[in-house]
C-alpha positions in Angstrom: -5.3 -23.1 -8.2 -6.9 -22.3 -11.5 -7.5 -18.9 -13.1 -11.3 -19.2 -12.9 -12.6 -17.2 -10.0 -16.1 -16.5 -9.1 -15.5 -13.1 -7.6 -12.8 -10.5 -8.1 -10.0 -10.6 -5.6 -10.1 -8.0 -2.8 -8.7 -4.7 -3.9 -8.8 -5.7 -7.6 -11.5 -3.8 -9.6 -13.6 -5.8 -12.1 -12.2 -6.0 -15.6 -13.7 -6.8 -18.9 -11.3 -9.5 -20.1 -13.0 -9.6 -23.5 -11.1 -6.6 -24.6 -7.3 -6.0 -24.4 -5.2 -2.9 -24.7 -2.6 -2.6 -27.4 1.0 -3.7 -26.7 3.3 -1.2 -25.1 5.7 0.7 -27.4 9.1 -1.1 -27.5 12.0 0.9 -26.0 14.4 -0.5 -28.6 14.2 -1.1 -32.3 14.1 -4.9 -33.0 16.8 -6.4 -35.1 14.2 -9.0 -36.2 14.8 -12.5 -37.5 17.2 -11.4 -40.1 20.1 -10.4 -37.8 23.3 -10.1 -39.7 25.5 -11.5 -37.0 28.1 -14.0 -38.2 29.4 -15.6 -35.0 31.1 -18.9 -34.6 28.6 -21.4 -33.2 29.8 -23.1 -30.0 28.2 -24.6 -26.9 27.7 -22.2 -23.9 31.0 -21.8 -22.1 29.7 -22.3 -18.6 31.7 -23.6 -15.7 31.8 -27.4 -15.7 29.2 -28.9 -13.2 31.6 -31.9 -12.6 33.5 -30.4 -9.6 30.2 -29.7 -7.7 28.8 -33.1 -8.7 31.9 -34.8 -7.3 31.9 -32.7 -4.2 28.2 -33.5 -3.5 28.8 -37.2 -4.1 32.0 -37.3 -2.1 30.3 -35.6 0.9 28.3 -38.8 1.4 31.4 -40.9 2.2 32.3 -39.4 5.6 28.6 -39.5 6.6 28.5 -43.3 5.8 31.9 -43.8 7.7 30.4 -42.5 11.0 27.7 -45.2 10.9 28.1 -48.5 12.9 30.4 -51.0 11.2 27.5 -53.3 10.0 25.9 -50.4 8.2 28.9 -49.2 6.3 27.8 -50.9 3.1 28.9 -49.8 -0.3 25.4 -50.2 -1.7 24.1 -47.8 1.0 26.6 -45.2 0.1 25.7 -45.6 -3.6 22.0 -45.3 -2.8 22.6 -42.1 -0.8 24.8 -40.6 -3.5 22.1 -41.4 -6.1 19.3 -39.8 -4.1 21.4 -36.7 -3.3 22.4 -36.1 -6.9 18.8 -36.7 -8.1 17.7 -33.8 -5.8 20.5 -31.6 -6.9 19.3 -28.5 -8.9 20.4 -27.6 -12.4 23.6 -25.5 -12.1 22.4 -22.0 -13.0 24.4 -20.1 -10.4 25.6 -16.5 -10.9 29.2 -16.0 -12.2 30.5 -15.8 -8.6 28.3 -18.1 -6.4 28.1 -17.8 -2.7 28.1 -20.7 -0.3 25.9 -19.0 2.3 23.2 -18.5 -0.3 23.4 -22.2 -1.1 23.4 -23.4 2.5 19.7 -23.8 3.1 19.2 -25.7 -0.2 22.2 -28.0 0.6 20.9 -28.8 4.1 17.4 -29.2 2.8 18.4 -31.7 0.1 20.5 -33.7 2.6 17.6 -33.7 5.1 15.3 -35.2 2.4 17.9 -37.6 0.9 18.6 -39.5 4.2 15.1 -40.4 5.2 14.3 -41.5 1.6 17.6 -43.4 1.4 17.0 -45.0 4.8 13.5 -46.1 3.8 14.7 -47.7 0.6 17.6 -49.3 2.4 15.3 -50.8 5.1 13.1 -52.2 2.3 16.2 -53.9 0.7 18.1 -54.9 3.8 15.7 -55.0 6.8 18.3 -56.5 9.1 20.6 -53.5 8.5 18.0 -50.7 8.7 19.4 -47.4 10.0 18.7 -46.3 13.5 17.1 -43.0 14.4 20.5 -41.8 15.7 22.2 -42.7 12.4 19.5 -40.8 10.4 20.2 -37.7 12.5 24.0 -37.9 12.6 24.5 -38.9 8.9 22.8 -35.8 7.4 24.7 -33.4 9.8 28.1 -34.9 8.7 27.1 -34.9 5.0 25.9 -31.3 5.1 29.1 -30.2 6.8 31.3 -32.1 4.3 29.2 -30.8 1.3 29.6 -27.2 2.5 33.3 -27.6 3.0 33.9 -29.2 -0.4 31.6 -26.7 -2.2 33.5 -23.8 -0.5 36.7 -25.1 -2.0 35.2 -25.3 -5.5 33.6 -21.9 -5.3 36.8 -20.4 -3.9 38.9 -21.7 -6.8 36.3 -20.4 -9.3 36.1 -17.0 -7.6 39.9 -16.6 -7.7 39.9 -17.5 -11.4 37.2 -15.0 -12.2 38.8 -12.2 -10.2 42.0 -12.8 -12.2 40.3 -13.1 -15.6 36.7 -11.8 -15.5 34.2 -12.8 -18.2 33.8 -10.2 -20.9 30.2 -9.2 -21.3 27.7 -7.3 -23.4 24.9 -5.3 -21.8 21.7 -5.2 -23.9 19.0 -2.7 -23.2 18.2 1.1 -23.2 21.4 3.0 -23.2 20.9 4.9 -19.9 19.8 1.8 -18.0 22.5 -0.3 -19.5 25.2 2.3 -18.7 24.0 2.4 -15.0 24.2 -1.4 -14.7 27.5 -1.6 -16.5 29.0 1.0 -14.2 27.8 -0.8 -11.1 29.2 -4.1 -12.3 32.6 -2.5 -13.1 32.8 -1.1 -9.6 32.3 -4.6 -8.1 35.1 -6.8 -9.4 33.7 -9.7 -7.3 31.0 -10.1 -10.0 33.5 -11.8 -12.2 32.0 -9.9 -15.2 33.6 -7.0 -17.2 31.2 -5.2 -19.6 32.9 -4.3 -22.9 30.0 -3.0 -24.8 26.4 -1.9 -24.7 23.9 -2.9 -27.4 21.3 -0.2 -27.7 19.3 1.4 -30.4 20.4 5.0 -29.6 23.3 6.2 -27.5 22.4 8.6 -24.6 25.5 10.8 -25.0 26.9 9.9 -21.6 30.4 8.6 -21.2 31.0 5.1 -20.2 31.1 1.7 -21.9 31.0 2.0 -25.8 27.6 1.7 -27.4 27.3 -0.8 -30.2 24.6 0.1 -32.7 25.2 -2.2 -35.7 25.6 -6.0 -36.1 29.1 -5.5 -37.3 30.1 -3.7 -34.2 28.5 -6.4 -32.0 30.2 -9.1 -34.0 33.6 -7.4 -33.7 33.2 -6.9 -30.0 32.3 -10.5 -29.4 35.2 -11.9 -31.4 37.9 -9.5 -30.2 37.0 -9.5 -26.5 36.0 -13.2 -26.3 32.6 -12.2 -24.9 31.2 -15.0 -22.6 28.2 -13.3 -20.9 25.2 -11.2 -21.9 23.2 -9.0 -19.5 19.7 -8.0 -20.5 18.5 -5.0 -18.5 14.9 -4.4 -19.6 11.8 -6.6 -19.7 11.2 -6.0 -23.4 14.7 -7.1 -24.5 13.9 -10.8 -24.5 10.9 -10.3 -26.8 12.3 -7.5 -29.0 15.9 -8.8 -29.3 15.2 -12.5 -29.2 17.1 -13.2 -32.5 20.2 -11.3 -31.2 20.1 -13.1 -27.8 19.8 -16.5 -29.5 22.7 -15.7 -31.8 24.9 -14.7 -28.9 23.8 -17.8 -26.9 24.7 -20.0 -29.9 28.1 -18.4 -30.0 28.8 -19.6 -26.5 27.5 -16.7 -24.3 25.5 -17.2 -21.2 22.5 -14.9 -21.1 21.4 -13.3 -17.8 18.4 -11.2 -17.1 19.2 -8.4 -14.7 16.4 -6.5 -12.9 17.6 -3.0 -13.1 14.4 -1.7 -11.5 13.7 -4.2 -8.7 10.1 -5.5 -8.7 8.4 -8.4 -7.0 10.0 -11.3 -8.9 11.9 -14.4 -7.9 15.7 -14.0 -7.9 18.1 -16.3 -6.0 21.2 -14.6 -7.4 22.4 -11.0 -7.4 25.0 -9.2 -9.6 26.4 -6.0 -8.2 23.3 -5.8 -6.0 20.8 -6.3 -8.9 18.5 -9.4 -8.9 19.4 -11.7 -11.8 18.7 -15.1 -13.2 20.0 -17.1 -16.1 17.8 -17.4 -19.2 17.4 -20.7 -20.9 16.9 -19.9 -24.6 16.2 -23.5 -25.6 12.9 -23.9 -27.4 11.5 -26.5 -25.1 12.2 -28.3 -21.8 10.3 -31.1 -20.3 11.9 -31.4 -16.9 13.5 -34.8 -17.5 12.9 -38.3 -16.3 13.2 -37.4 -12.6 10.2 -35.0 -12.8 8.1 -37.5 -14.6 9.0 -40.2 -12.0 8.0 -37.8 -9.2 4.7 -37.1 -11.0 3.8 -40.7 -11.4 4.8 -41.7 -7.9 3.1 -38.9 -6.1 -0.1 -38.7 -8.2 -0.6 -42.5 -8.2 -0.1 -42.6 -4.4 -2.4 -39.7 -3.8 -5.1 -41.1 -6.1 -5.1 -44.3 -4.0 -5.2 -42.4 -0.7 -7.9 -39.9 -1.6 -10.1 -42.2 -3.6 -12.6 -42.5 -0.7 -12.7 -38.7 -0.5 -13.2 -38.4 -4.3 -16.2 -40.8 -4.0 -17.7 -38.8 -1.2 -17.3 -35.6 -3.1 -18.8 -37.1 -6.2 -21.9 -38.6 -4.4 -22.5 -35.4 -2.4 -22.2 -33.2 -5.5 -24.6 -35.4 -7.4 -27.2 -35.3 -4.6 -26.8 -31.6 -3.9 -26.6 -30.2 -7.4 -27.9 -32.8 -9.8 -26.2 -34.8 -12.6 -22.9 -33.9 -14.3 -20.4 -34.3 -11.5 -17.2 -34.0 -13.6 -16.4 -30.8 -15.5 -14.3 -31.2 -18.7 -12.6 -28.3 -20.4 -10.0 -27.9 -23.2 -6.8 -26.4 -22.0 -3.4 -25.7 -23.6 -0.5 -27.7 -22.4 3.1 -28.4 -23.3 4.3 -27.2 -26.7 0.8 -25.6 -27.2 -1.0 -29.0 -27.5 -4.6 -29.1 -26.2 -5.8 -31.6 -23.6 -8.9 -32.1 -21.6 -8.7 -30.9 -18.0 -10.8 -32.6 -15.3 -12.4 -31.0 -12.3 -15.4 -31.4 -10.0 -18.1 -29.2 -11.4 -18.8 -26.2 -9.2 -20.8 -24.1 -11.7 -22.9 -24.5 -14.8 -22.0 -22.2 -17.7 -24.8 -21.0 -19.9 -23.2 -22.6 -22.9 -19.9 -23.8 -24.4 -19.0 -20.3 -25.6 -19.4 -18.8 -22.2 -17.3 -21.6 -20.7 -14.5 -21.0 -23.2 -14.4 -17.2 -23.5 -15.7 -15.7 -20.3 -13.2 -15.1 -17.5 -15.7 -15.5 -14.6 -18.3 -18.1 -15.4 -20.4 -17.9 -12.2 -21.0 -15.8 -9.1 -20.0 -17.3 -5.8 -23.2 -16.3 -4.0 -25.2 -18.2 -6.6 -23.3 -21.5 -5.9 -24.7 -24.1 -3.6 -22.8 -24.4 -0.3 -21.0 -27.6 -1.2 -19.8 -26.2 -4.5 -18.5 -23.1 -2.6 -16.7 -25.4 -0.2 -15.0 -27.4 -3.0 -13.8 -24.2 -4.6 -12.5 -22.6 -1.4 -10.6 -25.7 -0.3 -9.4 -26.5 -3.9 -10.9 -30.0 -3.6 -12.4 -29.5 -7.0 -8.8 -29.8 -8.4 -8.2 -33.3 -7.1 -9.4 -34.9 -10.3 -6.4 -33.3 -12.1 -4.2 -36.0 -10.4 -5.6 -38.2 -13.2 -4.3 -35.7 -15.7 -0.9 -35.9 -14.1 -0.9 -39.7 -14.1 -1.9 -39.7 -17.8 1.0 -37.3 -18.7 -1.2 -34.4 -19.7 0.0 -32.3 -16.8 2.7 -32.3 -14.1 2.3 -31.7 -10.3 4.3 -28.5 -10.6 4.3 -26.2 -13.6 2.5 -23.2 -15.2 -1.3 -23.3 -14.8 -3.0 -24.3 -18.1 -5.4 -21.8 -19.7 -8.2 -22.0 -22.3 -7.2 -21.6 -26.0 -9.2 -18.3 -26.2 -7.2 -16.7 -23.4 -3.9 -18.2 -24.5 -4.2 -16.5 -27.9 -5.1 -13.2 -26.2 -2.4 -13.3 -23.6 0.3 -14.4 -26.1 -0.4 -11.2 -28.1 -0.5 -9.0 -25.1 2.3 -10.2 -22.8 5.8 -10.9 -24.3 7.0 -14.3 -23.1 3.5 -15.7 -22.3 3.8 -18.4 -25.0 7.2 -19.5 -23.6 5.3 -20.9 -20.6 4.4 -23.9 -22.8 8.0 -25.1 -22.8 7.0 -27.4 -19.9 4.0 -29.4 -19.0 1.2 -27.5 -17.2 0.9 -28.1 -13.5 -1.6 -28.3 -10.7 0.4 -25.8 -8.7 3.4 -23.7 -9.6 5.8 -20.9 -8.5 3.2 -18.2 -9.3 0.5 -19.9 -7.2 2.7 -20.3 -4.1 3.4 -16.5 -4.4 -0.3 -15.7 -4.2 -0.9 -15.3 -7.9 -4.3 -17.1 -8.1 -7.7 -16.0 -9.1 -8.1 -12.5 -10.6 -4.4 -11.5 -10.4 -1.8 -10.1 -12.8 -1.2 -12.2 -15.9 2.1 -10.4 -16.5 3.3 -11.4 -13.0 2.2 -15.0 -13.5 4.0 -15.1 -16.8 7.2 -13.8 -15.2 7.1 -16.3 -12.3 6.3 -19.2 -14.6 9.2 -18.5 -17.0 11.5 -18.0 -14.0 10.4 -21.5 -12.7 11.1 -23.1 -16.1 14.5 -21.4 -16.5 15.6 -22.4 -13.0 13.9 -25.8 -12.8 15.2 -28.5 -10.5 13.6 -31.5 -8.9 14.4 -30.0 -5.5 12.5 -26.9 -6.4 9.4 -29.0 -7.3 9.6 -30.6 -3.9 9.8 -27.2 -2.2 6.8 -25.9 -4.2 4.7 -28.9 -3.3 5.5 -28.5 0.4 4.6 -24.8 0.2 1.4 -25.7 -1.6 0.5 -28.2 1.1 0.9 -25.4 3.7 -1.3 -23.0 1.8 -4.1 -25.6 1.6 -4.3 -25.3 5.4 -5.4 -21.7 4.8 -7.6 -22.1 1.7 -8.4 -19.0 -0.2 -10.2 -20.5 -3.2 -9.0 -21.2 -6.8 
């Protein structure tokens, strides 16, 4: 699960990672930090999450009412509501959400909430523990009620947006922005109406007006009541960061639209284009729920696998000599360094090689036990201690060495933004196969998508997917 890999991945030619090519030429001139926008500052004008919160909580009530009379306890209902809402994702849905797209997540959260709630209830009231039939019937009733109530909420929002769509600006190269704007205008179900395109140079084509100066952007935002911003090129976030932050501060919701679809995670679509909401906050830690999950799972796993850790340590000591634990400085949340722990599977020539060379050993030179640890990812188990200490999280961007953080931050726009959240043992990039000698740009995109769309439920899904990949180990 780390970036160190003893051999290049199949089909990937060896690369000299000590030298990096220059940055690509930006497609738009940057407005820089000194943007002249003078917009009123307001909180983002997103739809209130309260209706969906109430619908998710209210869906528990009919599920509790179908239980036997002795088990219809108010505390049980409160416990199930708390667990259900704790697993609920952050509301980052597209302007017009779809119930069918949410159905798997709703059913999955309910399917997890009831066994957890039943176990906690049995520990508190053993004499009223839920039967197997109740644990099967309750989730089905709750899922049906949640879908029905969410359909009502989404229907009201969709009707409101069709009647009064959100005015939007499209930011990006003029030709691409005009194509996206035209597609959005042809699909009124998007609930978005582009009123201007922010581009460095117009392309001469007819369509939505092109705004070239800060004064034109400011006038368009104020006169049209702009509430959404669509970015349509990967470089926009880096090159127009100041503009996007100013628009976000004025109350606009910023969306990244993939106008040229590529392999990237997208749960929402706008006029057929994959899109995701951007969180322009400087840092996010994931909240108390994420930390509680980290402490509970890492502490439990450390107790369960302690005999295995002892066997690995003793075997490694006998097979490959002293120095069982490998310590290395990595960069974590907010760019702060920490010491990462692993079982040692190789011996770098010196500290400089360990810190600056991408591949520090050849797999054929490793002893058999070290190769086994690497292929099965057992060498990563010691990082559970990093999680328990708070240096890392179970799920998050994989941490890298300071030398490569500095290089990648200069080469890939948005790489430094990965440090908004604690580093993780596994992450969205890893469960999509981005391990070993794979694209840093792709990892950066997946990691930022994970942070922007973080939810406790998504962490649970990534952990489950990681567990399945460990059955088919491919090495770290």
